[in-house]
PyMOL Python script that loads the backbone (N, CA, C, O; Angstrom):
from pymol import cmd

cmd.read_pdbstr("""\
ATOM      1  N   UNK A   1     -37.889 -29.270 -86.181  1.00  0.00           N
ATOM      2  CA  UNK A   1     -37.171 -28.553 -86.541  1.00  0.00           C
ATOM      3  C   UNK A   1     -37.192 -27.165 -86.056  1.00  0.00           C
ATOM      4  O   UNK A   1     -38.266 -26.583 -85.901  1.00  0.00           O
ATOM      5  N   UNK A   2     -35.970 -26.557 -85.789  1.00  0.00           N
ATOM      6  CA  UNK A   2     -35.942 -24.983 -84.965  1.00  0.00           C
ATOM      7  C   UNK A   2     -35.698 -24.219 -85.997  1.00  0.00           C
ATOM      8  O   UNK A   2     -34.838 -24.540 -86.817  1.00  0.00           O
ATOM      9  N   UNK A   3     -36.436 -23.068 -86.112  1.00  0.00           N
ATOM     10  CA  UNK A   3     -36.515 -21.870 -87.039  1.00  0.00           C
ATOM     11  C   UNK A   3     -35.711 -20.885 -86.259  1.00  0.00           C
ATOM     12  O   UNK A   3     -35.844 -19.741 -86.693  1.00  0.00           O
ATOM     13  N   UNK A   4     -34.987 -20.988 -85.326  1.00  0.00           N
ATOM     14  CA  UNK A   4     -34.269 -20.076 -84.658  1.00  0.00           C
ATOM     15  C   UNK A   4     -32.820 -19.917 -85.507  1.00  0.00           C
ATOM     16  O   UNK A   4     -32.148 -20.841 -85.965  1.00  0.00           O
ATOM     17  N   UNK A   5     -32.523 -18.394 -85.585  1.00  0.00           N
ATOM     18  CA  UNK A   5     -31.272 -18.409 -86.396  1.00  0.00           C
ATOM     19  C   UNK A   5     -30.062 -18.778 -85.517  1.00  0.00           C
ATOM     20  O   UNK A   5     -30.107 -18.560 -84.307  1.00  0.00           O
ATOM     21  N   UNK A   6     -28.943 -19.353 -86.118  1.00  0.00           N
ATOM     22  CA  UNK A   6     -27.961 -19.717 -85.563  1.00  0.00           C
ATOM     23  C   UNK A   6     -26.763 -18.836 -85.676  1.00  0.00           C
ATOM     24  O   UNK A   6     -26.625 -18.072 -86.631  1.00  0.00           O
ATOM     25  N   UNK A   7     -25.931 -18.930 -84.748  1.00  0.00           N
ATOM     26  CA  UNK A   7     -24.691 -17.647 -84.591  1.00  0.00           C
ATOM     27  C   UNK A   7     -23.506 -18.518 -84.825  1.00  0.00           C
ATOM     28  O   UNK A   7     -23.568 -19.697 -84.478  1.00  0.00           O
ATOM     29  N   UNK A   8     -22.529 -18.084 -85.332  1.00  0.00           N
ATOM     30  CA  UNK A   8     -21.281 -18.606 -85.471  1.00  0.00           C
ATOM     31  C   UNK A   8     -20.767 -19.220 -84.157  1.00  0.00           C
ATOM     32  O   UNK A   8     -20.105 -20.254 -84.244  1.00  0.00           O
ATOM     33  N   UNK A   9     -21.011 -18.680 -82.940  1.00  0.00           N
ATOM     34  CA  UNK A   9     -20.721 -18.976 -81.723  1.00  0.00           C
ATOM     35  C   UNK A   9     -21.174 -20.357 -81.193  1.00  0.00           C
ATOM     36  O   UNK A   9     -20.511 -21.020 -80.395  1.00  0.00           O
ATOM     37  N   UNK A  10     -22.656 -20.817 -81.839  1.00  0.00           N
ATOM     38  CA  UNK A  10     -23.301 -22.168 -81.475  1.00  0.00           C
ATOM     39  C   UNK A  10     -22.250 -23.235 -81.552  1.00  0.00           C
ATOM     40  O   UNK A  10     -22.135 -24.110 -80.694  1.00  0.00           O
ATOM     41  N   UNK A  11     -21.364 -23.113 -82.785  1.00  0.00           N
ATOM     42  CA  UNK A  11     -20.545 -24.236 -82.833  1.00  0.00           C
ATOM     43  C   UNK A  11     -19.062 -24.007 -82.553  1.00  0.00           C
ATOM     44  O   UNK A  11     -18.186 -24.785 -82.930  1.00  0.00           O
ATOM     45  N   UNK A  12     -18.848 -22.922 -81.890  1.00  0.00           N
ATOM     46  CA  UNK A  12     -17.569 -22.579 -81.566  1.00  0.00           C
ATOM     47  C   UNK A  12     -17.056 -23.409 -80.278  1.00  0.00           C
ATOM     48  O   UNK A  12     -17.865 -23.905 -79.495  1.00  0.00           O
ATOM     49  N   UNK A  13     -15.794 -23.517 -80.125  1.00  0.00           N
ATOM     50  CA  UNK A  13     -15.252 -24.129 -78.984  1.00  0.00           C
ATOM     51  C   UNK A  13     -15.466 -23.626 -77.598  1.00  0.00           C
ATOM     52  O   UNK A  13     -15.375 -22.414 -77.405  1.00  0.00           O
ATOM     53  N   UNK A  14     -15.701 -24.316 -76.755  1.00  0.00           N
ATOM     54  CA  UNK A  14     -16.099 -23.964 -75.182  1.00  0.00           C
ATOM     55  C   UNK A  14     -15.122 -22.420 -74.931  1.00  0.00           C
ATOM     56  O   UNK A  14     -15.611 -21.348 -74.575  1.00  0.00           O
ATOM     57  N   UNK A  15     -13.747 -22.659 -75.207  1.00  0.00           N
ATOM     58  CA  UNK A  15     -13.068 -21.521 -74.799  1.00  0.00           C
ATOM     59  C   UNK A  15     -13.309 -20.312 -75.609  1.00  0.00           C
ATOM     60  O   UNK A  15     -13.015 -19.252 -75.058  1.00  0.00           O
ATOM     61  N   UNK A  16     -13.775 -20.257 -76.781  1.00  0.00           N
ATOM     62  CA  UNK A  16     -14.052 -19.196 -77.486  1.00  0.00           C
ATOM     63  C   UNK A  16     -15.356 -18.600 -77.042  1.00  0.00           C
ATOM     64  O   UNK A  16     -15.550 -17.386 -77.093  1.00  0.00           O
ATOM     65  N   UNK A  17     -16.263 -19.469 -76.599  1.00  0.00           N
ATOM     66  CA  UNK A  17     -17.560 -18.858 -76.038  1.00  0.00           C
ATOM     67  C   UNK A  17     -17.337 -18.372 -74.733  1.00  0.00           C
ATOM     68  O   UNK A  17     -18.117 -17.477 -74.406  1.00  0.00           O
ATOM     69  N   UNK A  18     -16.354 -18.760 -73.748  1.00  0.00           N
ATOM     70  CA  UNK A  18     -16.024 -18.054 -72.715  1.00  0.00           C
ATOM     71  C   UNK A  18     -15.422 -16.777 -72.809  1.00  0.00           C
ATOM     72  O   UNK A  18     -15.885 -15.831 -72.172  1.00  0.00           O
ATOM     73  N   UNK A  19     -14.426 -16.657 -73.549  1.00  0.00           N
ATOM     74  CA  UNK A  19     -13.926 -15.568 -73.960  1.00  0.00           C
ATOM     75  C   UNK A  19     -14.502 -14.457 -74.421  1.00  0.00           C
ATOM     76  O   UNK A  19     -14.087 -13.318 -74.208  1.00  0.00           O
ATOM     77  N   UNK A  20     -15.559 -14.782 -75.122  1.00  0.00           N
ATOM     78  CA  UNK A  20     -16.526 -13.771 -75.861  1.00  0.00           C
ATOM     79  C   UNK A  20     -17.432 -13.203 -74.522  1.00  0.00           C
ATOM     80  O   UNK A  20     -17.640 -12.018 -74.262  1.00  0.00           O
ATOM     81  N   UNK A  21     -17.900 -14.366 -73.766  1.00  0.00           N
ATOM     82  CA  UNK A  21     -18.607 -13.634 -72.506  1.00  0.00           C
ATOM     83  C   UNK A  21     -17.676 -12.828 -71.748  1.00  0.00           C
ATOM     84  O   UNK A  21     -18.070 -11.700 -71.454  1.00  0.00           O
ATOM     85  N   UNK A  22     -16.348 -13.229 -71.317  1.00  0.00           N
ATOM     86  CA  UNK A  22     -15.612 -12.451 -70.569  1.00  0.00           C
ATOM     87  C   UNK A  22     -15.286 -10.919 -71.172  1.00  0.00           C
ATOM     88  O   UNK A  22     -15.317  -9.886 -70.503  1.00  0.00           O
ATOM     89  N   UNK A  23     -14.954 -11.028 -72.651  1.00  0.00           N
ATOM     90  CA  UNK A  23     -14.937  -9.623 -73.237  1.00  0.00           C
ATOM     91  C   UNK A  23     -16.134  -8.482 -73.127  1.00  0.00           C
ATOM     92  O   UNK A  23     -16.065  -7.268 -72.942  1.00  0.00           O
ATOM     93  N   UNK A  24     -17.332  -9.427 -73.330  1.00  0.00           N
ATOM     94  CA  UNK A  24     -18.502  -8.742 -72.972  1.00  0.00           C
ATOM     95  C   UNK A  24     -18.636  -8.039 -71.550  1.00  0.00           C
ATOM     96  O   UNK A  24     -18.970  -6.864 -71.395  1.00  0.00           O
ATOM     97  N   UNK A  25     -18.318  -8.959 -70.518  1.00  0.00           N
ATOM     98  CA  UNK A  25     -18.539  -8.466 -69.382  1.00  0.00           C
ATOM     99  C   UNK A  25     -17.634  -7.447 -68.956  1.00  0.00           C
ATOM    100  O   UNK A  25     -17.994  -6.665 -68.076  1.00  0.00           O
ATOM    101  N   UNK A  26     -16.252  -7.344 -69.590  1.00  0.00           N
ATOM    102  CA  UNK A  26     -15.417  -6.366 -69.340  1.00  0.00           C
ATOM    103  C   UNK A  26     -15.877  -5.223 -69.973  1.00  0.00           C
ATOM    104  O   UNK A  26     -15.715  -4.144 -69.404  1.00  0.00           O
ATOM    105  N   UNK A  27     -16.495  -5.279 -71.192  1.00  0.00           N
ATOM    106  CA  UNK A  27     -16.780  -4.182 -71.999  1.00  0.00           C
ATOM    107  C   UNK A  27     -17.861  -3.224 -71.397  1.00  0.00           C
ATOM    108  O   UNK A  27     -17.777  -2.001 -71.285  1.00  0.00           O
ATOM    109  N   UNK A  28     -19.098  -4.205 -70.962  1.00  0.00           N
ATOM    110  CA  UNK A  28     -20.309  -3.656 -70.465  1.00  0.00           C
ATOM    111  C   UNK A  28     -20.103  -3.092 -69.209  1.00  0.00           C
ATOM    112  O   UNK A  28     -20.968  -2.366 -68.719  1.00  0.00           O
ATOM    113  N   UNK A  29     -18.984  -3.359 -68.584  1.00  0.00           N
ATOM    114  CA  UNK A  29     -18.826  -2.952 -66.892  1.00  0.00           C
ATOM    115  C   UNK A  29     -17.587  -1.796 -67.222  1.00  0.00           C
ATOM    116  O   UNK A  29     -16.980  -1.335 -66.256  1.00  0.00           O
ATOM    117  N   UNK A  30     -17.225  -1.337 -68.637  1.00  0.00           N
ATOM    118  CA  UNK A  30     -16.319  -0.520 -68.710  1.00  0.00           C
ATOM    119  C   UNK A  30     -14.850  -0.477 -67.877  1.00  0.00           C
ATOM    120  O   UNK A  30     -14.277   0.490 -67.375  1.00  0.00           O
ATOM    121  N   UNK A  31     -14.508  -1.738 -67.919  1.00  0.00           N
ATOM    122  CA  UNK A  31     -13.279  -1.945 -67.096  1.00  0.00           C
ATOM    123  C   UNK A  31     -12.039  -1.614 -67.858  1.00  0.00           C
ATOM    124  O   UNK A  31     -11.815  -2.118 -68.959  1.00  0.00           O
ATOM    125  N   UNK A  32     -11.169  -0.702 -67.230  1.00  0.00           N
ATOM    126  CA  UNK A  32      -9.897  -0.221 -67.879  1.00  0.00           C
ATOM    127  C   UNK A  32      -9.230  -1.460 -68.344  1.00  0.00           C
ATOM    128  O   UNK A  32      -9.096  -2.392 -67.552  1.00  0.00           O
ATOM    129  N   UNK A  33      -8.761  -1.556 -69.677  1.00  0.00           N
ATOM    130  CA  UNK A  33      -7.990  -2.497 -70.352  1.00  0.00           C
ATOM    131  C   UNK A  33      -6.830  -3.081 -69.532  1.00  0.00           C
ATOM    132  O   UNK A  33      -6.558  -4.280 -69.481  1.00  0.00           O
ATOM    133  N   UNK A  34      -6.085  -1.951 -68.803  1.00  0.00           N
ATOM    134  CA  UNK A  34      -4.900  -2.151 -68.072  1.00  0.00           C
ATOM    135  C   UNK A  34      -5.261  -3.059 -66.758  1.00  0.00           C
ATOM    136  O   UNK A  34      -4.682  -4.080 -66.387  1.00  0.00           O
ATOM    137  N   UNK A  35      -6.303  -2.447 -66.201  1.00  0.00           N
ATOM    138  CA  UNK A  35      -6.542  -3.309 -65.019  1.00  0.00           C
ATOM    139  C   UNK A  35      -7.225  -5.023 -65.328  1.00  0.00           C
ATOM    140  O   UNK A  35      -6.968  -6.044 -64.689  1.00  0.00           O
ATOM    141  N   UNK A  36      -8.026  -4.882 -66.367  1.00  0.00           N
ATOM    142  CA  UNK A  36      -8.548  -6.225 -66.812  1.00  0.00           C
ATOM    143  C   UNK A  36      -7.218  -7.042 -67.092  1.00  0.00           C
ATOM    144  O   UNK A  36      -7.148  -8.147 -66.554  1.00  0.00           O
ATOM    145  N   UNK A  37      -6.211  -6.642 -67.833  1.00  0.00           N
ATOM    146  CA  UNK A  37      -4.894  -7.382 -67.870  1.00  0.00           C
ATOM    147  C   UNK A  37      -4.441  -8.042 -66.926  1.00  0.00           C
ATOM    148  O   UNK A  37      -4.049  -9.207 -66.990  1.00  0.00           O
ATOM    149  N   UNK A  38      -4.468  -7.159 -65.726  1.00  0.00           N
ATOM    150  CA  UNK A  38      -3.437  -7.407 -64.506  1.00  0.00           C
ATOM    151  C   UNK A  38      -4.374  -8.478 -64.180  1.00  0.00           C
ATOM    152  O   UNK A  38      -3.879  -9.583 -63.956  1.00  0.00           O
ATOM    153  N   UNK A  39      -5.712  -8.337 -64.110  1.00  0.00           N
ATOM    154  CA  UNK A  39      -6.771  -9.181 -63.508  1.00  0.00           C
ATOM    155  C   UNK A  39      -6.660 -10.636 -64.079  1.00  0.00           C
ATOM    156  O   UNK A  39      -6.874 -11.695 -63.489  1.00  0.00           O
ATOM    157  N   UNK A  40      -6.244 -10.406 -65.469  1.00  0.00           N
ATOM    158  CA  UNK A  40      -6.594 -11.771 -65.932  1.00  0.00           C
ATOM    159  C   UNK A  40      -5.080 -12.732 -65.924  1.00  0.00           C
ATOM    160  O   UNK A  40      -4.998 -13.920 -66.235  1.00  0.00           O
ATOM    161  N   UNK A  41      -4.144 -11.987 -65.550  1.00  0.00           N
ATOM    162  CA  UNK A  41      -2.909 -12.540 -65.124  1.00  0.00           C
ATOM    163  C   UNK A  41      -2.907 -13.105 -63.686  1.00  0.00           C
ATOM    164  O   UNK A  41      -2.172 -14.054 -63.412  1.00  0.00           O
ATOM    165  N   UNK A  42      -3.624 -12.605 -62.867  1.00  0.00           N
ATOM    166  CA  UNK A  42      -3.810 -12.997 -61.719  1.00  0.00           C
ATOM    167  C   UNK A  42      -4.710 -14.478 -61.666  1.00  0.00           C
ATOM    168  O   UNK A  42      -4.375 -15.421 -60.949  1.00  0.00           O
ATOM    169  N   UNK A  43      -5.682 -14.483 -62.395  1.00  0.00           N
ATOM    170  CA  UNK A  43      -6.470 -15.641 -62.629  1.00  0.00           C
ATOM    171  C   UNK A  43      -6.009 -16.683 -63.392  1.00  0.00           C
ATOM    172  O   UNK A  43      -6.365 -17.832 -63.131  1.00  0.00           O
ATOM    173  N   UNK A  44      -5.048 -16.367 -64.566  1.00  0.00           N
ATOM    174  CA  UNK A  44      -4.416 -17.318 -64.892  1.00  0.00           C
ATOM    175  C   UNK A  44      -3.227 -17.796 -64.297  1.00  0.00           C
ATOM    176  O   UNK A  44      -2.808 -18.901 -64.643  1.00  0.00           O
ATOM    177  N   UNK A  45      -2.662 -17.175 -63.511  1.00  0.00           N
ATOM    178  CA  UNK A  45      -1.942 -17.979 -62.549  1.00  0.00           C
ATOM    179  C   UNK A  45      -2.204 -18.661 -61.584  1.00  0.00           C
ATOM    180  O   UNK A  45      -1.419 -19.459 -61.073  1.00  0.00           O
ATOM    181  N   UNK A  46      -3.619 -18.380 -61.120  1.00  0.00           N
ATOM    182  CA  UNK A  46      -4.184 -19.081 -60.130  1.00  0.00           C
ATOM    183  C   UNK A  46      -4.880 -20.271 -60.706  1.00  0.00           C
ATOM    184  O   UNK A  46      -5.234 -21.124 -59.892  1.00  0.00           O
ATOM    185  N   UNK A  47      -5.150 -20.486 -62.035  1.00  0.00           N
ATOM    186  CA  UNK A  47      -5.644 -21.623 -62.768  1.00  0.00           C
ATOM    187  C   UNK A  47      -4.604 -22.659 -62.975  1.00  0.00           C
ATOM    188  O   UNK A  47      -4.740 -23.859 -62.736  1.00  0.00           O
ATOM    189  N   UNK A  48      -3.387 -21.977 -63.517  1.00  0.00           N
ATOM    190  CA  UNK A  48      -2.229 -22.541 -63.676  1.00  0.00           C
ATOM    191  C   UNK A  48      -1.852 -23.565 -62.434  1.00  0.00           C
ATOM    192  O   UNK A  48      -1.665 -24.776 -62.550  1.00  0.00           O
ATOM    193  N   UNK A  49      -1.782 -22.730 -61.126  1.00  0.00           N
ATOM    194  CA  UNK A  49      -1.520 -23.486 -59.981  1.00  0.00           C
ATOM    195  C   UNK A  49      -2.531 -24.688 -59.782  1.00  0.00           C
ATOM    196  O   UNK A  49      -2.175 -25.810 -59.419  1.00  0.00           O
ATOM    197  N   UNK A  50      -3.702 -24.357 -60.034  1.00  0.00           N
ATOM    198  CA  UNK A  50      -4.725 -25.377 -59.697  1.00  0.00           C
ATOM    199  C   UNK A  50      -4.578 -26.577 -60.634  1.00  0.00           C
ATOM    200  O   UNK A  50      -4.922 -27.695 -60.250  1.00  0.00           O
ATOM    201  N   UNK A  51      -4.093 -26.378 -61.809  1.00  0.00           N
ATOM    202  CA  UNK A  51      -3.765 -27.507 -62.908  1.00  0.00           C
ATOM    203  C   UNK A  51      -2.764 -28.182 -62.247  1.00  0.00           C
ATOM    204  O   UNK A  51      -2.917 -29.355 -61.908  1.00  0.00           O
ATOM    205  N   UNK A  52      -1.492 -27.403 -61.973  1.00  0.00           N
ATOM    206  CA  UNK A  52      -0.385 -28.379 -61.660  1.00  0.00           C
ATOM    207  C   UNK A  52      -0.411 -29.031 -60.151  1.00  0.00           C
ATOM    208  O   UNK A  52       0.268 -30.016 -59.863  1.00  0.00           O
ATOM    209  N   UNK A  53      -1.198 -28.422 -59.311  1.00  0.00           N
ATOM    210  CA  UNK A  53      -1.333 -29.012 -57.999  1.00  0.00           C
ATOM    211  C   UNK A  53      -2.072 -30.359 -58.139  1.00  0.00           C
ATOM    212  O   UNK A  53      -1.784 -31.221 -57.308  1.00  0.00           O
ATOM    213  N   UNK A  54      -2.915 -30.626 -59.007  1.00  0.00           N
ATOM    214  CA  UNK A  54      -3.771 -31.801 -59.289  1.00  0.00           C
ATOM    215  C   UNK A  54      -3.137 -32.847 -60.096  1.00  0.00           C
ATOM    216  O   UNK A  54      -3.685 -33.938 -60.253  1.00  0.00           O
ATOM    217  N   UNK A  55      -1.815 -32.506 -60.700  1.00  0.00           N
ATOM    218  CA  UNK A  55      -0.841 -33.691 -61.155  1.00  0.00           C
ATOM    219  C   UNK A  55      -0.172 -34.243 -60.285  1.00  0.00           C
ATOM    220  O   UNK A  55       0.593 -35.161 -60.584  1.00  0.00           O
TER     221      UNK A  55
END
""", "prot")
cmd.dss("prot")
cmd.show_as("cartoon", "prot")
cmd.util.cbc("prot")
cmd.orient("prot")
C-alpha cells in the first residue's frame, strides 16, 4: 500500500490534467492572457482540422 498523499487531480479526466498543465505553463512563463487566448484559438483550429481531415 502506498502512503503517498493523493491529489484530486489523480482521478481527474485526462483533459482536466492537461488543462491544469497548460495553465501552469502559461502562468509560470508569465504569458499575457490575450496572447495566450490567441494562441489557444490557433491550436484549437489546428486540432479541429486534424480531427476533420481524419474522418
